C-alpha positions as CSV (number, residue, x, y, z in Angstrom):
1,X,0.0,0.0,0.0
2,X,1.4,3.4,-0.9
3,X,1.7,6.3,1.5
4,X,3.0,9.9,1.4
5,X,6.3,10.5,3.3
6,X,4.9,13.6,5.1
7,X,8.2,14.1,7.0
8,X,10.2,14.5,3.7
9,X,7.4,16.5,2.1
10,X,7.3,19.0,5.1
11,X,11.0,19.3,5.0
12,X,11.1,20.0,1.3
13,X,8.3,22.7,1.6
14,X,10.1,24.4,4.5
15,X,13.3,24.3,2.5
16,X,11.6,25.9,-0.5
17,X,10.1,28.6,1.6
18,X,13.4,29.3,3.3
19,X,15.4,29.3,0.1
20,X,13.0,31.8,-1.5
21,X,12.8,33.9,1.7
22,X,9.1,33.5,1.8
23,X,6.7,33.5,4.8
24,X,3.3,31.8,4.5
25,X,1.8,35.3,3.8
26,X,4.3,36.0,1.0
27,X,3.7,32.6,-0.6
28,X,-0.1,33.2,-0.5
29,X,0.4,36.6,-2.1
30,X,2.5,35.1,-4.8
31,X,0.3,32.1,-5.5
32,X,-3.3,33.0,-4.6
33,X,-4.4,29.3,-5.0
34,X,-2.4,28.6,-1.8
35,X,-3.6,29.5,1.7
36,X,-1.8,29.8,5.0
37,X,-3.6,26.8,6.6
38,X,-2.6,24.5,3.7
39,X,1.1,25.6,4.0
40,X,0.9,25.2,7.8
41,X,-0.4,21.6,7.3
42,X,2.3,20.9,4.7
43,X,5.1,22.2,7.0
44,X,3.9,20.4,10.1
45,X,3.5,16.9,8.5
46,X,-0.3,17.0,8.6
47,X,-2.4,15.2,6.0
48,X,-3.2,17.1,2.8
49,X,-5.6,16.1,0.1
50,X,-4.0,14.6,-3.0
51,X,-5.0,17.7,-5.0
52,X,-3.5,20.1,-2.5
53,X,-0.3,18.0,-2.2
54,X,0.0,18.2,-6.0
55,X,-0.7,21.9,-6.0
56,X,2.0,22.6,-3.4
57,X,4.4,20.4,-5.4
58,X,3.6,22.3,-8.6
59,X,4.0,25.7,-7.0
60,X,7.4,24.9,-5.5
61,X,8.5,22.7,-8.4
62,X,8.8,19.6,-6.4
63,X,8.5,16.1,-7.8
64,X,5.5,14.5,-6.0
65,X,6.8,11.0,-6.7
66,X,9.8,11.8,-4.5
67,X,7.4,11.6,-1.5
68,X,5.7,8.4,-2.4
69,X,6.5,5.5,-0.2
70,X,5.6,2.1,-1.5
71,X,5.1,-0.5,1.1
72,X,5.8,-4.1,0.0
73,X,3.6,-5.4,2.9
74,X,0.3,-7.0,2.3
75,X,-2.9,-5.3,3.3
76,X,-4.4,-7.0,6.4
77,X,-8.2,-7.8,6.3
78,X,-10.4,-8.4,9.4
79,X,-11.2,-11.9,8.1
80,X,-7.5,-12.8,8.2
81,X,-7.1,-11.5,11.7
82,X,-10.2,-13.5,12.8
83,X,-8.8,-16.6,11.2
84,X,-5.4,-16.3,12.8
85,X,-7.1,-15.7,16.2
86,X,-9.3,-18.8,15.8
87,X,-6.3,-20.9,15.0
88,X,-4.3,-19.9,18.1
89,X,-3.9,-22.5,20.8
90,X,-5.8,-21.8,23.9
91,X,-4.4,-22.7,27.3
92,X,-6.8,-24.7,29.3
93,X,-8.0,-23.0,32.4
94,X,-7.0,-24.2,35.8
95,X,-8.1,-23.5,39.4
96,X,-6.3,-20.6,41.0
97,X,-5.2,-20.6,44.6
98,X,-6.6,-17.5,46.3
99,X,-6.7,-16.5,49.9
100,X,-10.2,-17.9,50.4
101,X,-9.2,-21.3,49.0
102,X,-6.1,-21.4,51.2
103,X,-8.2,-20.6,54.2
104,X,-10.8,-23.2,53.3
105,X,-8.0,-25.8,53.0
106,X,-6.6,-24.9,56.4
107,X,-10.1,-25.2,57.9
108,X,-10.6,-28.7,56.3
109,X,-7.2,-29.9,57.7
110,X,-8.0,-28.8,61.2
């Protein structure tokens, strides 16, 4: 399953803003399709919609594929979890010794 490397993306956006000497306000003034909240989310590793991620990449001339993480792992489904749980060995229950059972045993011995 693919994910966005938000840490690398945030770092790249902050780097671009810094290299250009731009604040969030300056960037919004230069590119009206951006807004401060979007830039804040991008710089603090929050989720962005795919469209906004592509927009930020286009504005700052970043390659969006650079931030794509491909996970080789298999997606886990609830039915697979349920199956693995049903196949687990269960330890048979046994009586536990508690204070009351110890006292009862002492009374019986006496």
